[in-house]
N, C-alpha and C positions, 0 to 999 in steps of 0.2 A: 364320682365326677361332679364338680359343681355345676349348677345350672348356668347356661349361657345367658348373658344379658345384652339386650339390644335397646338402644335409646333412639326414639323417633322424635325429632324436633319438628314442631308444626304438625303434630299427629292427629289433630281434630277433624281434618277434612276427609274427603272421599278416599284418597290414596292412603293417607295415614291410618284410617280405620281398617281398611282392607289389609294393609301390611301387618298391623298389630294382630288382627285375627289370624292371619296366615302363620305368623311366626309363633304365636302362642300355641297353635295347633301342633307345631313342630317341637314344642317343649321349651321354648325360650321364655325367660322373664322379659317382658317388654315394658319399658318405662317411657311414658309419653310426656313431652314438654308441650304445654298449650297455654293459651291466654285465658281460657274460661275458668269456671269454678272447679274446685277439686272433684275428681271423679274416682277416688279410691287411692290406696296406698302407692300404686305404681303410676300416679299422675303427679307431675310437678308443674306448678305455675311459673311462667316466665313472661317477660315482655319482649323478647327477641332483640333486645338492645343492650342490656346491662347484665353483668355477672350477678349471680345470686345463689341461694342454697341449692337451686336446681343443678348447678355445675358438679355437685358431688356425685350425681348419677353417672357421670362419664368416667369416674375413677375405676379402672380395671374393667370397664365394659368391653365386650367382645366387638361391638360395632356401634357406629353412630350413623343415622340416616337423617339428613336435613331436608324437609319438605316445606319449610316455612316460606311464606310469601303471600302478599295480598292478591286476591283474585284479579285477573285481567279482564274479567267479564264486566266491563264498565266503560263509560265514556272516557276518552283520554284527555281529560281536563288537566290543567297544570297541577292541581292538588292531587288528583288521582295518579298522575304520572310520578309525582314525588313519592307517594306512598308505595306504589308498585316497585319502584327502584330501591327505596330505602329499606323496605321490609325484607328484601332479598339480600342486599349487601350487608346491612347491619346485623342481621341474624347470622350470616355466615362468619362475619368478623368476630362476633362475640363467642360463637362456638369455637372458633380458632383460638381465642384467648383462653377459653375453658380447657381445651385440649392441651394447650401449652402449659397450663398450670398443673396438669395431672402428673402424679408420680408414676403411675402406670396408665398411659393413655390408651384410648381405644385402638384396637389392632387395625381397623379399617373404618374409613369415613366416606360414605356415599353422599354426595351433595347434589341436589336437584339443579338441573339446567333445563333447556328446552330445545326441541328440534326446530323451533322458529328462528334459531340463530342463523340458519341457512337462507340463502337468497330465494326469492320467488322463482320457481322452476317450472316454466310453462312447456307445453308440447312434448316433444320426444327427447328433450335433454336428459342426460343420464342422471340417475338419482345421486343425491349427496351422500358420500361416505365420510367417515371421520378423517381419512387421509386426503381425500380429493374434493371435499365439499367446498362450495363457494359461500363464503360468509356474506350475508345480505346487508341491507341498509335500513334505516328507520328506527323508530322508538323501540319496537319489540326486540330488534337485534341489539340495540344499545344496551337494553336491560340484560339480555343473555350474556353479552360480552363482559359487562360490569360484574355480573354474578360470578362468572367463571374466573375473572381476574381477582375478585375478592377471595375466592376459594384458593386459587393458586398462591396468593400472597400470604396465606396462613402457614407459618412454620410448624411443621409436624413431622419431623424426621423419623419418628418411630411408628407413624401411622400411614398405612396405604390409603391413597386418596383417589376417588373415582367420581367423575362428573357425569351425571345422567342426563343426556340430551333426549328427553322424553317426548314422544309424539302424543296425539290425542289418545287417552286411555278410555276404552269402552267397557262399561260395566252396568249392571242392573241398578245399583243402589246409589249412584251419584255420577257427577260429571256430565258431559254433554249428551251421552246416548239416551237416557230416559227422556230428556227434553225433545230430542230429534224424533224419537219414536212417537211421543205424544202428539207432536205437530203433524207427523206423517199420517197418523190415524185420523186427524181432523182435516185432511186434504192437502197439507203442505208437505207432500212427499215428492215433489218435482225437484229437478236440479236447482242449485243455488246459482243465480246468474246464468251464464252459459254452461255451467257444469263441467267445464274442461279443466278446472283447477285440480291439481293432485291432492290427495288426502293420505297422509301417513297416519297410521293408527296402531293400536296394540290392545289386545284383549286383557282385561284386568288379571286373569289367571296367569297369563304369560308375563305381565308386569311383575307380579309377586315372585314368580319363578325366576325371572331374570335377575331380580334383586338378590335372591338367595344364591343364584349361580355366581354372581359377581362377588358376593361376600366370601364364597368358598374358594375362589380362584386366586391363589397368592400372587400370581403374575399379572393380574388384571389391575391396571392403573391408568389414569388419564381419562379422556373423554370417550364415552360409549353412546352410540345411537340406540335408544330403546324404542323400537318400532318393529312391526311385522315386516317380513321380507318382501311383501307384495303390496305396495301402495296402489291405490285405485283412484281413477277420476271421480270427482264428486257425483257426476251423473250415474256412474256405476253403483256407488254406495247408496244413493237415493233409490235407484231401481231395486236394489236388494231389499231395502226397507219396505218398499211398496209391494214387492212380490210376496214377502212374508206376512205383511199386515193386511194386504188387499183392501185398501180404503176405497169407498165407492166414488170418491172425488179426488182429483189431483189438480190443484190450482197452480198456475205458473208463478214463478218467483224471479222476475227480472231484477237486475241490479238496482234499479231506481226504487223498486218496492222494498227491497231489502234495506236500502239506506233509510227509508222512512221508518221501517220497522225497528231498525237498530236505534234510531233516535228516540222512538217512543219507549223502547225497552231499556234505554240508557246503556247501550253496549256499542261495539264497533263491528263493522262488516268484515274487517280483516280476519276475524276469528273463523269465518267460513269461506272467504273469497281468496285468501292468500294460497298460492299453489305450493304445497309442501310435499316434496318428493325425496324421501330419505331412505337409506338402506343400512341395515345393521351389520355391516361388514365385520367389525371386530368381534361381536357376539358370536357370529357364525364361525369365524376362524378359530375361536376358542372351543367350539363344539356344542354351543347351545342349540337345543332342538325345541322348536315352537310347538306347543299343543294346538294352537290355532294360527296356522301360517297363512290362511286365506280369509278374506273378508266374508265370503259365503259361510264358512263354518263358524266364524265368530258371531255374525249377526244371527244365524239360525240358533246358536246356543243361547245367546242373550235373550232371544224372544221366545224360547221354549217355555212351556208351562212350569217346568221344574226350576 
């Protein structure tokens, strides 16, 4: 039986590296499309905008996963907004052109989106599901909508298409969690602002497992919420960090102080103050079982010595 081939576009980041490692352990040949220097025979350079020799990797591939997109951890200046939007829509469109040019296109295409597409969900309002979620407003939502629209507009009749509305992914080796844990150790383990904003999250292991699950489900198509089934308020998450790390000091983090800190660090407070309450209804209905369904088990695992 020939080796299965998986192509990861934008595979140089935290999620791409974790997925590449995970699927190589399962026996896949993983080809990474990235902007950096060559990193071996299974690495193809691309610019995320134009067709090139990299497109040959899609011919006959079993799956394509697109994670390409400029980081949103920055100030929302006009220039950064343009790059954030263009990096997502242009990479999706050029992948669509590459898929359309294939004689034997990938069987399935998983394209990143974000759980930030949903509206700020305060208090006891129900969590956003794929069927009943309330789409929000503002720049981040506009990016998510444009991203999904670009994906939907790609004609790929022979390829199953899945949009991954992914929440904050927690892992040891990248993303937000190591930064939050480091700050908590230094005394910034208190709630962000009033701490009542909801936090939807997903352990990196379950992210990889969910991607594998969706690749293997021939009836899975359309948008899926990738998040654990139990969102938590920010104050609960920060309390879990402090309980595990036991810092000797916990300094308050009112919103005005966070605004100053975000300006100094050249980022936006929306990343920690927006209330994201999302539920993975479609994943659960298809039978996916989370290895880390609760935030307690996820935080404990990620902070364990192993």
